[in-house]
N, C-alpha and C positions, 0 to 999 in steps of 0.2 A: 564312358566306361559303364558296363552293366553292373548295377549293384544288386546283389541277391538279398532277398528278405530272409527272415529266420526260418520260414518253412522250406525255402529253397535250399538253404544250407544244410538242413536236417535230412533232406530227401536222400535216401539211400544209405544214410549213416546208421551204424550199429548203435543201438541204445543199450547201455549197461544197466541191468536191473538194479533197483535200489534195495538196500538191505532192510530188514525189518526195523532196525533202529532208526531208519530215515523216514519211516511211514508217518503220515500225518493226515488229518481230516481235511476235507475240502472247505474252501472259504468263498465269500462273495468276491474277493479279489481274484481268486482262481477263475470264477465264472467270467469275469471281465476280460480275461485274456485268452479265452478259448478260440481255437481255429477249427474250421470244419470244411470238408469238401463241398463245393457248391454245385455248379453246372458241370456236366460231363458231355464230351463229344468224342465219338469213335471214328477213326479214319475209314474211308470206304473199303479198304482192304483189311481192316482190323489190326494193322500192325502197330498203330500208335493211338494213344488215348490222351486227348487234351482235357484238362479240368481246371476249375478255378478253386482257389483256397480263400474262403471267406473269413474275415475277422473284423473286429472293431478296434479303433484306437484304444490302447491300454491306458486309460486315464489314471489308473492306480499307480503307474510308474511315471506320470508326468506328461504323457502324450496329449496333444491337443484334441479336444472333443470333436466328434464327427460321427458319421453313419458308416454302414458296412462298406468295406473296401474289398476288392477282388484281386487276386494274383494269378496270372496264367502260368500253368505248369503243363508239361508234356511228358508222358510216361511211355515207355516201350516194353517194360517188363516189371516184375515185382521189385519194389525198392529202387527202381532206376527211373529217375525223373529229373528234370531241370526246369528252371524258370526261363520263360521265353520273352519277357518284356521287362523294362525298367520298373522299379517299384512304385514310381509315381503315376503309372498308367493302371487304371482300374477298369478292365474290360467287362463287357456284358455280351450276352447272346453269341457265344463262341461256337463256330462251325468250321468244318473242313470244306474246302472247295471240292467239287465233284471228282477231280483227279487226285485229290489227297495231297497235293504239293503245297498247299497254303492253308494257314489257319486264319479265319476271318473273325472279326469282332466289332462291336459298336463301342465308340469312344468319342469323347468331346475334347479336342485339343484346346489349349488356353484361348478363351475368348471366342471359340467357334461353336457351331451347333454339332450335335452328335452325328457322326458319319460312320460308314463302313470302312474299316481298315483291314489290311491283310499283312501277314508275316510268312515268308517262305519257310517251309518246314526244315529245309536242309541248309538254312543260313541266309543271311541278308537282312537288310533294314526293313522295318515295317513302313507301310505307306498307305495313303488314303486311296481306297478303291472307288467309292461312289458316294455322292452326296446330293442333296437338293437345296438350292440356295434359300437361306432364311428359314429353314425348318429342321427340326430334330428328326433323325431316323429312329423309329421305334422298333422295327424288326425288319428282317430281310430274308431272302432265299435265292439261291442260285438257280439258273436254268440248268438242265441236266448236262449240257455240253460245256458249261462253264463260260460261255460267251457273254452272258447277261446276268445281272443281279436285279432282282425285283425288290423295291424299297417301300415299306409302309412308313409314311412320314406324317408328322403333325400337320394340323391345319395351317394354311397360309396366314401370315400376319395381316390383320386388318389395320392398315396404316392410319386410316382415319380415326379408328377407335384408340389406337396407341397415342395419336396426337392429342385427343381429348383427355386421355388419362394423364398425360404429362402436364396438362393445365389444371389438373385437380378434379376433372369430371370422370371419376373412376367408379361410379355406382355399378353394382353387379345385379342383373336381373336374374333372380334365382330360377334355375332349370329352363331358362328360355334363350340362353346364348350358347347353344351347342357348338362345339368345335370338332368337326369330323376329320378323321384321318384320311389321307390320300395315298394312292398306289402309283408308283412309277416303275418303269423298266429302263435300266441304264446299261449301256454297252461297257464291257470290261476291256481294258487295253492299257497301253503305257501311259495314256493321259486320262484324266477323269472326264467322263461324258458330261459336257456342259449343258446338254439339252435332253435330259431323260424323257422318255415318252410317258404321258399320262395314261393310266388305265382306269376306266370307270368302275367304281365299286359301290355296292348298295349300303346305305346307312352308315352306322358307326362300326368300322372294322377293327377288331381287336387282335386278330391273328390270321395268318394265311400260310399255306405251303403249296409249292409247285409239284405237280405230279411228275413221276420219273420220265414219262413220255414227253414232257414239256408242253403239252397241248392245253392243259387246264389247271386250275388251282382250286383248292378247297379254302374258302374264305369264311371266317367266322364273323358274323355281323349281327348287330342289334339295331333297333330303330333309332336309339339315341345313346349318348355316352353315360346316361344315368345308370348307377349300379343296379337298381331294380330291374332295368331292362336286360342287363347282362345275366341275371338269374332267371327271368321269366320269359324273355322274348328272343334270346340269341338263337340263331340258326346257322347251319352250314350251307353256304351257297356255292354251287359249282359254277365257276366262271371260265368261259372260253377265253384264253389269253390272246388269241389272234383278233377276235371281234370285240371282246369286252362284255359279251352277252352273258347273262345268267341263264344257264341251261337247265338247272334244277335247284330247288330248295329242298333240303332234307328236313322233312317235317317232324322233327323230334318233339315229343309231347312235354318234355321236362328239361331240367338243367343239362348242360353239356360240359363234359370234362375233356380228356385227352382225345385228339383226333390224329390219325396216321393214315398214310396212303401206301398201298402195297407196291412192291417193286414192278409189277406188270401194269400198274395203273388201272386195273380192272375192279378193284374193290378198295374200301377204306375200313379201318376199325374206328369205333367211337365208343367212349365211355359216357353214358348218359343216364338220366332218370327214366323210369318206366312210365310216368305220367306227371301231370303238372303238380301233383301233391307229393311227389317223391322228394324227400328232403335233400337228397344228394345224388350226384352222378356216380353210380357204383356198379351199374350193369354194363357188360361188355357186348358190343354188337359188331357184326359185319354189315357194311352198308354198300349197296350198289349205287355208284355215282350217276348212272344213267337214269334208272327208274326211281331212285331214292328209297328203295325197299330196304328194310332193316331186319336182320336176323339175330335174335338174342343168343348169346353163347352161354351165359350163366344165370339167366333169369330165375328168380325164386330161391337161389342158393343163399345160405346164411353166411355171406361173405361180402367183400367189397373189392371190385377191380379198381386199382389205383393208378396204374400207368401201363402203357403197352408200346411195343416197337416191333415192326416187321423185320424179319431176317432176310438175307439175300435170296434164300431158296423159297420164299413165299410163306413160310410159317410165321406165326404171330406169337411173340413172347409177352406175357402179361404178368404184372405184379398183382398178387391176390392177397388181401389181408383177411384172415379169418380170426375175428376177435383180436387179441393182443399179439397174435403171431402172423408171420408173412411167409409166402412161398412164391416161387416162380412157376408159371404154367405155360406150356408150349401148345398152341393150337395148330392143327393142320389146316391147309387152305379150305377144306370142306367144313371146318368148324368143330371137328372132333378133337378130343384131347389127345395129343401125341405123347406128352411127358409132363409129369409133375415133379418139380425139383424142390426139395425141402429147403426152406430158408434157414434151417438150423437155428442158431442163436442170433440171427441178423434181423433187424427191423428195416426192411427195404422200402425206400421212399420213391425211387425213380429208376428207370432203365433206359439205356441207350445201346445201340448195336451198330456194328460195321462189318460187312461181310456176314459171317455167322458167329462173330465174337460178341459175347454179351457182357456188358459192364453195368454195374448198379451202384447207386449211392445208398449206403446203409450205415446204420449205427448199431451199437451193442450197449449192454448195460453199463459198460465201463469205458466206452469211447464214443465221442460225437461222430458225425458222418464221415466215412472214409470211402475210398474207391475199392470196390471188389470186382473180381473177374471170375466168371464161371469157366472152369477148366475141363468140363466134361464129366468129372466125377466128384468135384469138390469146389468150394468157394475159396479163392485165393485173395488175400488182402494185399493190395498194391501200395497203399500209402500208410504212413505212420506219423500223424501230427500230434501235437501236445505230448511230447515224450515225458514231460514232467508228471503226467498222470500216473506214471509207474510208482511214484512215491505216495500216492493217495491211498488211504485205507478206506475202502468202500463198504457201505452197508449191503447186505445180501438183497438181491432184487429177484422177484419171481411173479408169475401170474397168481392171482388169488380169486377164488370164486365163492359166492355165497348165495343163499336163497332169500329172495325178497319176501315181504309179508304175504303177497298173494301167490307165492310158489314159483315165481319166475326166477330163473338162474341169472345172476348178474356177475360180470367178470371185470377185473381191472388189474392194474400193476401195483404191486406192493414193494416198498423199500423198507427194510428193517434198519433199526439203529446200528451204527458201527459198534461192534462188540456184542451185539445181540440184544434181546428183549429182557428188561429187568423184571423181577418179580412184581406182580401187580399191574404189569402192562406199561407201555411207553406212552408219553404224550403223542397224540396222533394228529397229523394234518391231512385233511381231505383236500386234494388238489384237483379241482373240478374243471374239465375242459370246456371250451366254448362251443358254439354252434346252435343247438346241441348236435347238429349233423357233422360230427367228427368222432374220432376215437383215439385213445392213447394206446401205444404199442409197447411191447417189452424191449425197448431199446434205450437210448440215452434219454433220461428224464429231467435233467437239471438245466435250468435256464434262468434268466434274470427274474422272471415272474413265477418260475417253478422251483419250489424249495428243494426237491430231490435229494442229492447227496450232501448238499450243504446242511440241510436239516438233519439228515442221518448222522452226520458228523457231530451234531450237537445233541444227540440222544433222542431225536424224534423218529417215529415211524411215519411214512408218507404213503398214502393210498390214492391212486388215480382211478376213480370208478368210471366204467363205461355204462352209465345209467341209461334208462329208456330214452330213446331219441338218438342214441349214438349209432354210428355206422359200423360196418364190420360184422354185423350179425343178421343181415338181411333187411329187406325193405320194410317188412311188417314190424320188426323191432324198432327201426328208425321212425316209423309212423306212430308208435305206441303212445307218444305224448301229445299228439295233435288234438287241439280243441280242449286240452286238459292241462293247461299251464300248472306247474308245481306238483301235480299228483297224477301219475305215479313217479314222475322223473325225480323229484327232490325227496320223495319218501324213500326212494332207493338209496339215497345218501345216508339217511338216518339208519336204514337197515344195514348198510355197510359198517357204520360205526358199531352197531350192536353186535354184528357178527364178529368183528375184529376184537371187540371186548370179550365176547364169549369164548373166543379162541385164546385168550390170554395175551394177545398182541397189543391191544390198546387199553389205555386207562380211560374209562368212560367219562370220568370227571374232568379229564384234560384232553378234550378233542376240539380241534379248531378246523376252520374251513377257509379256503381261498380259491380264487379263480378269476378269469377275465372274460368280459363280454357276457355270454350266457352263463359262464362259470361265475361271473360277477353277480348275475341275477341270483344264482344258487347261493352265493355267499350272503347277499342281502336277505334272502328268504331264511337262510339258516340263522342269521343274526337277529331276525325279528320273529317270524312265525314259529321257528324252531329254536328260539333263543335258549330254552332250557337244555338243549342238546349240545350247544357249542360254547366253549369257554372263550374263544377269540375268533375274530374274522378279519381277513384282509381282502377287500373288494376292489377289483380293477375294472375300469370302463364298463361298469355293470348297470343293470336295469333296476329301477326302483318304482316306476309308475307306468304300467302298461297302457294307460290312456294317453298320457303325454308323450310316451315313447313313440306311439303311432304318429303323432303330429310333428315329431322332430327328427325322425330317422330318414335315411335315404333308401330304405328297402321296405316300404309299407306293403306292397303286393306280395313280396317274398314272405313277409311275416304272415300274411293272410293265407297264402297257399300252403305253406309247409309247417306252420306253427299254430296260430290261433284258430284258423278255419272259421273265423267270425270277425266282424268289424266291432269296434268299441260300442257304436251306437245300437248294435243288435241287443246288447245287454250291458249297459254302463256299470251296473252294480257288480255283475260277474267279473268284468275286467278290472274293476277296482279291488275286488277281494283277492285277486291273484297278484296284487301289487304290494311289495314290502312296506311302502309308506302306510298302508291301511293297518298294518300290524305293529306299528311302532310302540303301541302301548305295552307290548310284550318285550321290547328290546332292552335286554340287560347284558348282551354280549358286547364286550369292548370291540369296537369296529374301526379299522383304519381304511379309509376310502381314498383311492388314487385314480387320477383321470388325466388324459391329455386334453388341453384346453381347446384343441382344434379338431376334436373327434366329430365326424359327420355320421358315423354309424349309430353310435349311442351318444347322444348329446351330453356334454358336461352337466347340463341342467339336471340330468338324472341323479348325478352325485350330489349336486347342490340340494335337491329336494330331500333326499334321505338324510343328509347331514343336518339340514335345518330342522327337519321334523324331529330327529332324535335330540338335537341340541335344545330345542324348546320344550318338547313333550317329556323327554326323559333326561333331564339335565345331570342326573347322577351317573349316567352311563358314559364311559369314556368313548369319545368319537373324535376323529381327526380327518380333515379333508386336505389332500395334497394334490395340487395341480401342476402339470408339466407343460410349460409354455411351448407352443409350436408342435407339440406331439399330437398324433391322431389316435386311431383305434389300436393302440399299442405303441410302446416307446421305440423309437428308431435310433436315437443318439446314444453314444456310449455312456455319457455322464448320467443321463436320466435312467438308463438301465441299471447302472451300478447303484445309484441312489435308491432306486426302487428295491433292489435286492437287500440292501442294508436295512432299509426301513421295515420291510416285511419281516425279516428275521428278528429285528429288535422288538417289534410289536408282539410276535409270538413268544419271544423269551420273557417279555414283561408279564404277559397275561396267561398264556397257555402253559408254558413250562411250569410256572409257579402255581397255576390254578387259582390265582388271586384276581378276581374281576374288579377289585377295588384298588388295585395298585396304582401308584402315581404314573401319569402318562410319561413316556420317554421325552427327552428334550426335542423340540421341534427341528433342531439342526443335528442330524446324526453325525457320529464320528466317522469320517471318511479318510481312507488312506489314499492320498493324492500324489504320492511319490515325492521326490526332492525338488521338482520343478513347479510346484503349485503356486509358489510366490506368497501365499497367504495361509494362515491357519484357518 
């Protein structure tokens, strides 16, 4: 019997508005149970939209800890959707077959490797469509006529190596044991093709798609699986599917983002960097797959192309972020702009199309990501998850602009305290994004590591600054921090605090800072060099020593190309002076440091260094280090996310809200609501 999950049961249901008496503020427990729309796929004729609903186990109600799970839903109209799989199946890479009669997905049945499965759209049981013995399927694509499915699978098992490992000889040779993906073509039929044909592919292939004419594929490949190569050396290879020959390498000079193939197979779209020093892929191109020639469609604009999708008539729909706002732009086949569609209050993150129907994944200030469809004159929201959000009293959210010390205009997203700003200003949290080649948009801002509406409910103002180095404002703005670690990028943060204080929004004496990765670097800098400015800091997977960071990260060349523009040995002293550990003598800001102990991007040693330096050199300054076992560059498990959110707010309540830097540190074990099934206190 098919058991429907809570989101399936709510699909299409009418939600009764809550009365004012029922209003309450948001909590960490609420964050732990949020659902959001994940992947979207539109049927070839545009009549149906498949999407996944992403959620984590709700550990606050006693559910067992775990990572993100997906539920497959299919919608055919606004508020008309149903679940298509049992709740114990968590599908990924959802696609329609070329004839639209089947939904395919990747899933691993009990004890098996990941394979491609299919489910008839008009009813019937799901079944395995294609697999490769002994290897996980990573991605797939159908041939245009639906007779074949092409499979990108993991490397074959080295049985000799596995045998050695079982005997205890499990040493790992760092960066020298590359496991390359493989490509196979399998026939589709009543039985699984037991002998899929191998197709030669170059290097480490991370993604591919088959052209609509079925003759060639666009294969994204880098020399090795190393993350640095994916940033600096990945290229699109045009592969003849009949011969396996590479007929063209598209020589992009920088990073590569979304790649799409036109319906006539005569061109591609590509979002890429303009040169090797461009921090992010934000420029949209048309690409000739025969010659490799690239024609930029929005080069030099103060914006960022985020995602694109060809329509059936050959036009290209692209998601464009301009600062904190987003729009949809339609390009004609000749590259001219045919239509600009206002994103209104939506923060659009991705786009899919079938026929000429356009569907997007987007959030708003009061709703995590939902499915929206463009109806020709308006955006129509098709899904309504988290109905309980109707009872939440939200703080006002809006764009906020200020002028930096050198006259540059900086923008960000401001959340005001629930009930408004008190006289004298509210305690302020600067929530600094990572990258810095990223940006915050005026959509949903609350997450396990983002205080957002949880903080607003506790009387805080929260500001997410798109400081120098951010995307969404053009390549020149994104490059403005290069070779100049900490200034002007982190000076922009202090200028934000002063502007918000001058406008009566922030209490200058009660301003804190948090962020992860590069935002963690900003937090470390704010808690040392700028310690006089910040009353409390919560640093996540952050950088404390730019010299040792180079020697322990998996992206040294990317760091050089788009951030430092110099090697540490070019000027050891300069690199040391932009390291927070160098400024610990100034560290009087109470600092909570949190880190996954398996992080390869920013090694946990970065947190150890700063913790130990403060602990020894400034013993009077409150500092705590929390490690999350098994977590990498960001927490994936429900329990570690909930724990993080509780600790973050507890730290700010202790030091920032009170303004007391000498307050006693919170208990090392926070009070967690684990429901009735936790078994222990």
